[in-house]
C-alpha positions as YAML, in Angstrom:
chain: A
units: angstrom
residues:
- id: 1
  name: MET
  ca: [-77.83, 40.61, -59.94]
- id: 2
  name: SER
  ca: [-78.43, 39.77, -63.55]
- id: 3
  name: GLY
  ca: [-81.70, 40.24, -63.48]
- id: 4
  name: GLU
  ca: [-82.68, 44.28, -63.04]
- id: 5
  name: ARG
  ca: [-84.84, 44.70, -66.42]
- id: 6
  name: ALA
  ca: [-86.82, 48.03, -66.99]
- id: 7
  name: GLY
  ca: [-89.96, 49.03, -68.74]
- id: 8
  name: PRO
  ca: [-93.60, 47.71, -67.61]
- id: 9
  name: GLY
  ca: [-93.50, 44.91, -65.12]
- id: 10
  name: ALA
  ca: [-90.12, 45.29, -63.89]
- id: 11
  name: LEU
  ca: [-89.38, 43.68, -60.39]
- id: 12
  name: PRO
  ca: [-88.41, 45.91, -57.77]
- id: 13
  name: PRO
  ca: [-84.44, 46.23, -56.48]
- id: 14
  name: PRO
  ca: [-83.40, 43.32, -54.36]
- id: 15
  name: VAL
  ca: [-82.49, 44.08, -50.79]
- id: 16
  name: MET
  ca: [-79.85, 42.22, -48.83]
- id: 17
  name: ILE
  ca: [-81.06, 40.10, -46.18]
- id: 18
  name: GLY
  ca: [-77.42, 38.34, -44.72]
- id: 19
  name: ALA
  ca: [-75.67, 37.82, -47.68]
- id: 20
  name: LEU
  ca: [-78.84, 37.09, -50.23]
- id: 21
  name: PRO
  ca: [-80.19, 39.43, -52.54]
- id: 22
  name: VAL
  ca: [-84.12, 39.12, -52.04]
- id: 23
  name: HIS
  ca: [-86.74, 41.32, -54.34]
- id: 24
  name: PRO
  ca: [-89.30, 42.58, -51.80]
- id: 25
  name: VAL
  ca: [-91.97, 41.61, -54.60]
- id: 26
  name: ARG
  ca: [-95.34, 40.41, -54.05]
- id: 27
  name: LEU
  ca: [-97.10, 37.34, -55.72]
- id: 28
  name: GLY
  ca: [-99.11, 38.99, -58.22]
- id: 29
  name: ASP
  ca: [-96.28, 40.80, -59.57]
- id: 30
  name: LEU
  ca: [-93.55, 38.38, -59.77]
- id: 31
  name: LEU
  ca: [-96.83, 35.96, -61.86]
- id: 32
  name: ARG
  ca: [-97.01, 38.79, -64.72]
- id: 33
  name: TRP
  ca: [-92.95, 39.18, -64.35]
- id: 34
  name: LEU
  ca: [-93.00, 35.68, -65.38]
- id: 35
  name: GLU
  ca: [-95.65, 35.50, -68.25]
- id: 36
  name: GLU
  ca: [-94.16, 38.29, -69.72]
- id: 37
  name: ARG
  ca: [-90.53, 36.93, -69.81]
- id: 38
  name: ILE
  ca: [-91.98, 33.43, -71.52]
- id: 39
  name: LEU
  ca: [-94.36, 35.71, -73.77]
- id: 40
  name: ARG
  ca: [-90.77, 37.42, -74.91]
- id: 41
  name: HIS
  ca: [-88.78, 34.26, -74.88]
- id: 42
  name: GLU
  ca: [-86.27, 35.85, -72.51]
- id: 43
  name: ARG
  ca: [-84.12, 33.71, -70.85]
- id: 44
  name: VAL
  ca: [-84.23, 34.10, -66.54]
- id: 45
  name: THR
  ca: [-83.25, 32.06, -63.59]
- id: 46
  name: VAL
  ca: [-85.94, 32.35, -60.59]
- id: 47
  name: PHE
  ca: [-84.56, 31.12, -56.78]
- id: 48
  name: TYR
  ca: [-86.50, 31.11, -53.50]
- id: 49
  name: ALA
  ca: [-85.17, 32.43, -50.36]
- id: 50
  name: ASN
  ca: [-85.75, 31.15, -46.91]
- id: 51
  name: VAL
  ca: [-83.58, 31.07, -43.63]
- id: 52
  name: HIS
  ca: [-81.62, 27.91, -44.80]
- id: 53
  name: ALA
  ca: [-80.92, 29.52, -47.87]
- id: 54
  name: ALA
  ca: [-79.22, 32.80, -45.48]
- id: 55
  name: ASN
  ca: [-77.74, 30.27, -43.47]
- id: 56
  name: LEU
  ca: [-76.19, 28.50, -46.62]
- id: 57
  name: ALA
  ca: [-74.91, 32.00, -48.21]
- id: 58
  name: ARG
  ca: [-72.79, 32.98, -45.15]
- id: 59
  name: ARG
  ca: [-70.65, 29.98, -45.66]
- id: 60
  name: ASP
  ca: [-70.61, 29.00, -49.22]
- id: 61
  name: GLU
  ca: [-69.11, 31.15, -51.75]
- id: 62
  name: GLU
  ca: [-70.60, 29.30, -54.71]
- id: 63
  name: PHE
  ca: [-74.06, 29.37, -53.52]
- id: 64
  name: ARG
  ca: [-73.78, 32.98, -53.08]
- id: 65
  name: ALA
  ca: [-72.22, 33.02, -56.46]
- id: 66
  name: ALA
  ca: [-75.59, 31.34, -57.60]
- id: 67
  name: TYR
  ca: [-77.76, 33.91, -56.06]
- id: 68
  name: ALA
  ca: [-76.17, 36.88, -57.16]
- id: 69
  name: SER
  ca: [-76.17, 35.49, -60.97]
- id: 70
  name: ALA
  ca: [-80.11, 34.93, -60.66]
- id: 71
  name: ASP
  ca: [-82.73, 37.39, -62.56]
- id: 72
  name: ALA
  ca: [-85.24, 36.91, -59.36]
- id: 73
  name: VAL
  ca: [-85.33, 35.53, -55.81]
- id: 74
  name: PHE
  ca: [-88.52, 35.80, -54.00]
- id: 75
  name: CYS
  ca: [-89.26, 35.12, -50.49]
- id: 76
  name: ASP
  ca: [-90.35, 31.47, -49.32]
- id: 77
  name: GLY
  ca: [-90.38, 31.81, -45.39]
- id: 78
  name: GLN
  ca: [-91.72, 33.95, -42.61]
- id: 79
  name: GLY
  ca: [-88.58, 33.73, -40.63]
- id: 80
  name: LEU
  ca: [-86.98, 35.95, -43.69]
- id: 81
  name: ARG
  ca: [-89.57, 37.83, -43.53]
- id: 82
  name: LEU
  ca: [-89.01, 38.12, -39.79]
- id: 83
  name: GLY
  ca: [-85.33, 38.78, -39.87]
- id: 84
  name: ALA
  ca: [-85.72, 41.63, -42.92]
- id: 85
  name: ALA
  ca: [-88.47, 43.25, -40.75]
- id: 86
  name: LEU
  ca: [-85.61, 43.39, -37.81]
- id: 87
  name: LEU
  ca: [-82.98, 44.94, -40.42]
- id: 88
  name: GLY
  ca: [-85.57, 47.61, -41.66]
- id: 89
  name: ARG
  ca: [-86.38, 46.40, -45.50]
- id: 90
  name: PRO
  ca: [-89.34, 44.54, -45.08]
- id: 91
  name: LEU
  ca: [-90.57, 41.85, -47.49]
- id: 92
  name: PRO
  ca: [-94.20, 41.81, -48.57]
- id: 93
  name: GLU
  ca: [-95.39, 38.99, -48.75]
- id: 94
  name: ARG
  ca: [-94.34, 35.42, -48.62]
- id: 95
  name: PHE
  ca: [-95.01, 32.68, -50.93]
- id: 96
  name: THR
  ca: [-94.13, 29.07, -51.47]
- id: 97
  name: PRO
  ca: [-94.48, 26.91, -54.90]
- id: 98
  name: PRO
  ca: [-96.57, 24.46, -53.29]
- id: 99
  name: ASP
  ca: [-99.42, 27.56, -52.82]
- id: 100
  name: TRP
  ca: [-99.44, 29.30, -56.10]
- id: 101
  name: ILE
  ca: [-98.26, 26.20, -58.56]
- id: 102
  name: ASP
  ca: [-101.51, 26.14, -60.12]
- id: 103
  name: SER
  ca: [-101.84, 29.77, -60.86]
- id: 104
  name: LEU
  ca: [-98.87, 29.59, -62.62]
- id: 105
  name: LEU
  ca: [-99.76, 26.58, -64.72]
- id: 106
  name: SER
  ca: [-102.86, 28.59, -65.45]
- id: 107
  name: LEU
  ca: [-101.13, 31.56, -67.37]
- id: 108
  name: ALA
  ca: [-101.42, 31.09, -71.30]
- id: 109
  name: PRO
  ca: [-98.05, 31.13, -71.96]
- id: 110
  name: VAL
  ca: [-96.83, 28.35, -69.33]
- id: 111
  name: ARG
  ca: [-99.73, 25.78, -70.98]
- id: 112
  name: ARG
  ca: [-98.33, 26.78, -74.66]
- id: 113
  name: GLU
  ca: [-95.09, 26.35, -74.21]
- id: 114
  name: GLY
  ca: [-95.11, 23.71, -71.91]
- id: 115
  name: ILE
  ca: [-93.24, 22.68, -68.73]
- id: 116
  name: PHE
  ca: [-90.92, 20.43, -67.42]
- id: 117
  name: LEU
  ca: [-90.39, 18.91, -63.66]
- id: 118
  name: LEU
  ca: [-86.47, 18.35, -63.13]
- id: 119
  name: GLY
  ca: [-86.04, 16.35, -59.64]
- id: 120
  name: GLY
  ca: [-87.56, 13.40, -56.85]
- id: 121
  name: ARG
  ca: [-87.22, 9.68, -58.35]
- id: 122
  name: ARG
  ca: [-88.33, 8.13, -61.56]
- id: 123
  name: ASP
  ca: [-91.60, 7.34, -60.43]
- id: 124
  name: VAL
  ca: [-92.58, 10.14, -58.11]
- id: 125
  name: VAL
  ca: [-91.82, 12.52, -61.22]
- id: 126
  name: ASP
  ca: [-94.48, 10.44, -63.10]
- id: 127
  name: ARG
  ca: [-96.88, 10.54, -60.85]
- id: 128
  name: ALA
  ca: [-96.16, 14.59, -60.41]
- id: 129
  name: LEU
  ca: [-97.06, 14.97, -64.10]
- id: 130
  name: GLY
  ca: [-99.59, 13.01, -63.79]
- id: 131
  name: ALA
  ca: [-101.29, 14.93, -61.26]
- id: 132
  name: LEU
  ca: [-100.66, 17.92, -63.04]
- id: 133
  name: ARG
  ca: [-102.41, 16.87, -66.13]
- id: 134
  name: LEU
  ca: [-105.38, 15.72, -63.83]
- id: 135
  name: ARG
  ca: [-105.43, 19.25, -62.56]
- id: 136
  name: HIS
  ca: [-104.30, 21.43, -66.00]
- id: 137
  name: PRO
  ca: [-106.17, 19.53, -69.06]
- id: 138
  name: GLY
  ca: [-104.09, 19.94, -71.94]
- id: 139
  name: LEU
  ca: [-101.18, 21.42, -70.20]
- id: 140
  name: ARG
  ca: [-97.82, 20.40, -72.75]
- id: 141
  name: ALA
  ca: [-95.44, 18.57, -69.93]
- id: 142
  name: ALA
  ca: [-92.57, 16.01, -69.79]
- id: 143
  name: GLY
  ca: [-90.03, 15.29, -67.17]
- id: 144
  name: TYR
  ca: [-86.88, 13.35, -65.71]
- id: 145
  name: HIS
  ca: [-86.00, 11.90, -62.65]
- id: 146
  name: GLY
  ca: [-83.48, 14.26, -60.22]
- id: 147
  name: TYR
  ca: [-81.07, 11.03, -59.46]
- id: 148
  name: PHE
  ca: [-78.97, 11.33, -62.67]
- id: 149
  name: LEU
  ca: [-75.52, 12.69, -61.56]
- id: 150
  name: GLY
  ca: [-74.14, 9.37, -60.42]
- id: 151
  name: ALA
  ca: [-74.23, 8.00, -64.27]
- id: 152
  name: ASP
  ca: [-74.13, 11.15, -66.05]
- id: 153
  name: PRO
  ca: [-72.14, 13.86, -63.83]
- id: 154
  name: ASP
  ca: [-72.08, 16.52, -66.69]
- id: 155
  name: GLY
  ca: [-76.13, 15.86, -66.80]
- id: 156
  name: GLN
  ca: [-75.87, 16.11, -70.42]
- id: 157
  name: SER
  ca: [-78.34, 13.75, -71.01]
- id: 158
  name: VAL
  ca: [-80.90, 16.12, -69.01]
- id: 159
  name: ILE
  ca: [-79.97, 18.93, -71.16]
- id: 160
  name: ASP
  ca: [-80.44, 16.81, -74.12]
- id: 161
  name: ALA
  ca: [-84.20, 16.16, -73.05]
- id: 162
  name: VAL
  ca: [-84.87, 19.87, -71.83]
- id: 163
  name: ARG
  ca: [-83.73, 20.69, -75.29]
- id: 164
  name: GLY
  ca: [-85.71, 18.55, -77.42]
- id: 165
  name: PHE
  ca: [-88.85, 19.19, -75.31]
- id: 166
  name: ALA
  ca: [-88.26, 23.33, -75.49]
- id: 167
  name: PRO
  ca: [-90.52, 24.08, -72.41]
- id: 168
  name: GLY
  ca: [-91.34, 27.88, -71.18]
- id: 169
  name: LEU
  ca: [-90.43, 26.91, -67.59]
- id: 170
  name: LEU
  ca: [-88.14, 24.29, -66.15]
- id: 171
  name: LEU
  ca: [-88.61, 23.70, -62.77]
- id: 172
  name: VAL
  ca: [-85.71, 22.05, -60.83]
- id: 173
  name: GLY
  ca: [-86.82, 20.13, -57.38]
- id: 174
  name: MET
  ca: [-83.32, 18.65, -56.30]
- id: 175
  name: GLY
  ca: [-82.70, 20.41, -53.11]
- id: 176
  name: MET
  ca: [-80.80, 23.11, -51.41]
- id: 177
  name: PRO
  ca: [-78.08, 23.86, -52.14]
- id: 178
  name: LEU
  ca: [-77.54, 21.53, -55.27]
- id: 179
  name: GLN
  ca: [-80.14, 22.49, -57.56]
- id: 180
  name: GLU
  ca: [-79.42, 26.00, -57.13]
- id: 181
  name: ARG
  ca: [-75.39, 25.27, -58.13]
- id: 182
  name: TRP
  ca: [-76.46, 22.88, -60.98]
- id: 183
  name: VAL
  ca: [-79.02, 25.63, -62.50]
- id: 184
  name: ALA
  ca: [-76.07, 28.04, -62.33]
- id: 185
  name: GLY
  ca: [-73.34, 25.99, -63.69]
- id: 186
  name: HIS
  ca: [-75.55, 24.81, -66.52]
- id: 187
  name: ARG
  ca: [-78.14, 28.04, -67.44]
- id: 188
  name: ASP
  ca: [-76.28, 28.68, -70.75]
- id: 189
  name: GLU
  ca: [-77.11, 24.71, -72.12]
- id: 190
  name: LEU
  ca: [-80.86, 24.81, -70.36]
- id: 191
  name: ALA
  ca: [-83.15, 25.67, -73.41]
- id: 192
  name: ALA
  ca: [-85.94, 26.93, -71.40]
- id: 193
  name: ASP
  ca: [-87.21, 30.25, -70.73]
- id: 194
  name: VAL
  ca: [-87.64, 30.18, -67.10]
- id: 195
  name: VAL
  ca: [-85.75, 27.95, -65.27]
- id: 196
  name: MET
  ca: [-87.00, 27.90, -61.40]
- id: 197
  name: THR
  ca: [-86.06, 26.13, -58.47]
- id: 198
  name: VAL
  ca: [-88.94, 24.36, -55.94]
- id: 199
  name: GLY
  ca: [-87.19, 22.76, -53.32]
- id: 200
  name: ALA
  ca: [-89.93, 19.82, -52.45]
- id: 201
  name: LEU
  ca: [-92.54, 20.60, -55.11]
- id: 202
  name: ILE
  ca: [-92.27, 17.48, -56.91]
- id: 203
  name: ASP
  ca: [-92.70, 15.36, -54.24]
- id: 204
  name: HIS
  ca: [-96.01, 17.47, -53.05]
- id: 205
  name: LEU
  ca: [-97.60, 16.91, -56.16]
- id: 206
  name: SER
  ca: [-97.00, 13.44, -56.28]
- id: 207
  name: GLY
  ca: [-98.52, 13.60, -52.63]
- id: 208
  name: THR
  ca: [-95.27, 11.55, -51.56]
- id: 209
  name: ALA
  ca: [-94.62, 14.43, -48.97]
- id: 210
  name: SER
  ca: [-96.89, 16.10, -46.63]
- id: 211
  name: ARG
  ca: [-97.18, 19.78, -45.79]
- id: 212
  name: GLY
  ca: [-99.10, 19.46, -42.50]
- id: 213
  name: PRO
  ca: [-102.52, 21.44, -41.97]
- id: 214
  name: ARG
  ca: [-103.20, 24.88, -43.70]
- id: 215
  name: TRP
  ca: [-103.71, 26.72, -40.43]
- id: 216
  name: LEU
  ca: [-99.60, 25.88, -39.53]
- id: 217
  name: THR
  ca: [-98.74, 26.61, -42.99]
- id: 218
  name: ASP
  ca: [-100.24, 29.71, -43.40]
- id: 219
  name: ASN
  ca: [-99.07, 31.00, -40.06]
- id: 220
  name: GLY
  ca: [-95.39, 30.85, -40.00]
- id: 221
  name: LEU
  ca: [-95.03, 27.13, -38.92]
- id: 222
  name: GLU
  ca: [-94.77, 25.18, -42.10]
- id: 223
  name: TRP
  ca: [-91.02, 24.51, -40.90]
- id: 224
  name: LEU
  ca: [-92.83, 22.85, -37.75]
- id: 225
  name: CYS
  ca: [-94.26, 20.20, -39.46]
- id: 226
  name: ARG
  ca: [-91.47, 19.63, -41.97]
- id: 227
  name: LEU
  ca: [-89.82, 18.82, -39.05]
- id: 228
  name: TRP
  ca: [-92.24, 16.64, -37.36]
- id: 229
  name: PHE
  ca: [-92.27, 14.49, -40.76]
- id: 230
  name: GLU
  ca: [-88.78, 14.20, -41.29]
- id: 231
  name: PRO
  ca: [-87.02, 14.78, -38.00]
- id: 232
  name: ARG
  ca: [-83.93, 13.15, -38.39]
- id: 233
  name: ARG
  ca: [-82.98, 14.59, -41.61]
- id: 234
  name: LEU
  ca: [-84.35, 18.00, -40.73]
- id: 235
  name: TRP
  ca: [-83.53, 18.72, -36.97]
- id: 236
  name: ARG
  ca: [-80.17, 20.47, -37.88]
- id: 237
  name: ARG
  ca: [-81.40, 22.94, -40.37]
- id: 238
  name: TYR
  ca: [-84.33, 24.34, -38.16]
- id: 239
  name: LEU
  ca: [-83.41, 23.61, -34.45]
- id: 240
  name: LEU
  ca: [-80.00, 24.77, -34.84]
- id: 241
  name: GLY
  ca: [-80.34, 26.99, -37.96]
- id: 242
  name: ASN
  ca: [-83.47, 29.11, -37.36]
- id: 243
  name: PRO
  ca: [-81.56, 30.29, -34.27]
- id: 244
  name: ALA
  ca: [-78.34, 30.89, -35.98]
- id: 245
  name: PHE
  ca: [-80.04, 33.25, -38.76]
- id: 246
  name: LEU
  ca: [-81.97, 35.28, -36.01]
- id: 247
  name: LEU
  ca: [-78.06, 35.65, -34.46]
- id: 248
  name: ALA
  ca: [-76.60, 37.13, -37.07]
- id: 249
  name: ILE
  ca: [-79.21, 39.43, -37.93]
- id: 250
  name: ALA
  ca: [-79.07, 40.53, -34.53]
- id: 251
  name: ARG
  ca: [-75.05, 40.63, -34.67]
- id: 252
  name: GLU
  ca: [-76.05, 43.16, -37.68]
- id: 253
  name: VAL
  ca: [-78.25, 45.23, -36.32]
- id: 254
  name: VAL
  ca: [-76.27, 45.54, -33.14]
- id: 255
  name: ALA
  ca: [-73.34, 46.64, -35.46]
- id: 256
  name: ALA
  ca: [-75.03, 49.07, -37.11]
- id: 257
  name: ARG
  ca: [-76.05, 50.26, -33.66]
- id: 258
  name: VAL
  ca: [-72.54, 50.43, -32.66]
- id: 259
  name: ARG
  ca: [-71.50, 52.55, -35.90]
- id: 260
  name: GLY
  ca: [-74.51, 55.02, -35.47]
- id: 261
  name: SER
  ca: [-74.80, 55.51, -39.21]
- id: 262
  name: ARG
  ca: [-77.00, 54.38, -41.79]
- id: 263
  name: TRP
  ca: [-76.21, 50.97, -42.57]
- id: 264
  name: THR
  ca: [-75.09, 49.06, -46.19]
- id: 265
  name: PRO
  ca: [-73.89, 46.05, -45.57]
- id: 266
  name: GLY
  ca: [-72.30, 46.15, -49.52]
- id: 267
  name: GLN
  ca: [-72.53, 47.79, -53.33]
- id: 268
  name: ALA
  ca: [-74.11, 44.60, -54.71]
- id: 269
  name: CYS
  ca: [-77.75, 45.80, -54.41]
- id: 270
  name: PRO
  ca: [-79.58, 48.35, -53.41]
- id: 271
  name: THR
  ca: [-80.87, 48.18, -49.59]
- id: 272
  name: SER
  ca: [-83.19, 50.30, -47.54]
- id: 273
  name: PRO
  ca: [-81.13, 50.85, -44.64]
- id: 274
  name: VAL
  ca: [-82.00, 50.50, -40.69]
- id: 275
  name: ARG
  ca: [-82.66, 53.78, -39.40]
- id: 276
  name: LEU
  ca: [-81.83, 53.92, -35.58]
- id: 277
  name: ALA
  ca: [-82.03, 56.65, -33.09]
- id: 278
  name: TRP
  ca: [-79.03, 56.27, -31.15]
- id: 279
  name: ARG
  ca: [-76.39, 58.70, -30.93]
- id: 280
  name: PRO
  ca: [-73.01, 58.35, -30.07]
- id: 281
  name: ARG
  ca: [-71.99, 59.27, -26.41]
- id: 282
  name: SER
  ca: [-69.26, 61.81, -28.16]
- id: 283
  name: SER
  ca: [-72.58, 63.73, -29.32]
- id: 284
  name: ARG
  ca: [-74.45, 63.77, -26.22]
- id: 285
  name: ALA
  ca: [-75.05, 67.07, -24.03]
- id: 286
  name: SER
  ca: [-72.17, 68.12, -22.36]
- id: 287
  name: ALA
  ca: [-73.14, 69.90, -19.52]
- id: 288
  name: ALA
  ca: [-74.17, 68.94, -16.55]
- id: 289
  name: ALA
  ca: [-77.46, 67.99, -15.33]
- id: 290
  name: PRO
  ca: [-79.35, 70.27, -12.81]
- id: 291
  name: PRO
  ca: [-78.81, 68.91, -9.49]
- id: 292
  name: SER
  ca: [-82.27, 67.09, -7.95]
- id: 293
  name: ARG
  ca: [-84.15, 68.50, -4.98]
- id: 294
  name: GLY
  ca: [-82.26, 66.81, -2.40]
- id: 295
  name: ARG
  ca: [-78.87, 68.12, -3.51]
- id: 296
  name: ARG
  ca: [-80.64, 71.91, -3.57]
- id: 297
  name: SER
  ca: [-81.50, 71.09, 0.12]
- id: 298
  name: ILE
  ca: [-78.01, 69.69, 0.98]
- id: 299
  name: ARG
  ca: [-76.36, 72.65, -0.12]
- id: 300
  name: ALA
  ca: [-78.95, 75.20, 0.98]
- id: 301
  name: VAL
  ca: [-77.91, 73.80, 4.80]
- id: 302
  name: ARG
  ca: [-74.18, 73.96, 4.13]
- id: 303
  name: ALA
  ca: [-74.80, 77.70, 3.31]
- id: 304
  name: ARG
  ca: [-76.72, 78.40, 6.27]
- id: 305
  name: ILE
  ca: [-74.31, 77.07, 8.75]
- id: 306
  name: ARG
  ca: [-71.86, 79.00, 6.88]
- id: 307
  name: LYS
  ca: [-73.43, 81.63, 7.21]
- id: 308
  name: SER
  ca: [-74.02, 81.15, 10.69]
- id: 309
  name: SER
  ca: [-70.30, 80.15, 11.54]
- id: 310
  name: ALA
  ca: [-69.53, 83.37, 9.99]
- id: 311
  name: SER
  ca: [-71.68, 85.34, 12.15]
- id: 312
  name: GLU
  ca: [-70.33, 83.95, 15.19]
- id: 313
  name: ALA
  ca: [-66.88, 85.15, 14.03]
- id: 314
  name: ALA
  ca: [-67.65, 88.69, 13.57]
- id: 315
  name: ALA
  ca: [-69.62, 88.85, 16.96]
- id: 316
  name: ALA
  ca: [-66.56, 87.26, 18.62]
...
């Protein structure tokens, strides 16, 4: 990844979850890191990771390359945390943008430099901006709809709009994997300190999408709420994708057991390898196990019979 920055507020090294590098970072640490980047006007890219991203990364080389180029990747799903735990690479926290957007916009550098929303229909973006201005009076904010690729395949109109506004924070909500590919392909042209993908955040801010009750979303079941609201669009992602992810993780764990060694999936990112209490068959003790009580009794009876037979033969 491109964003291993030393010094105060540096993020911990990423770990590999499948083909995705993910930083084991807490929300408070990420907020401080983002604030520092905007204060210093450092250009960084931030992606989120979940089970859907991990599944896409296994089969989409361009998508993997986009994540490899990011400066920070945070955990946005409990399913990914479960997979990380099974691999022995725990992720300390899961947090999703709708839960912490207000904390992010409360940072002084963000308020001063401004925020730019990219994604959703034109009316959805306008409603999202209106909601943010009500919640954060005085916030410098602008936006652009996410359906520009048909008329403007190069995205030059968006690039010009972002350049004219020059925000400290650009939030891109065009859906995965389009948003990651587009950001990675145009990052050098985007005049924003921090560019972060946010999925359906703009729809949630505008009130056009629902998340479900907090007692579900806070306990790892937000995917179930989304499936309930959009079954036709999301059933494959969750009903097929979640088991596929867990199966891929199980295969990695089994492969590590078979090899019987500390396992690292590659050299791209530091890892916390799985420690497994398994030894190969060849290393087990080769000595025969001590005979059981039953076997000892049979041997004693046989010995007595042989001794009796020998005595009778000598007497004869």
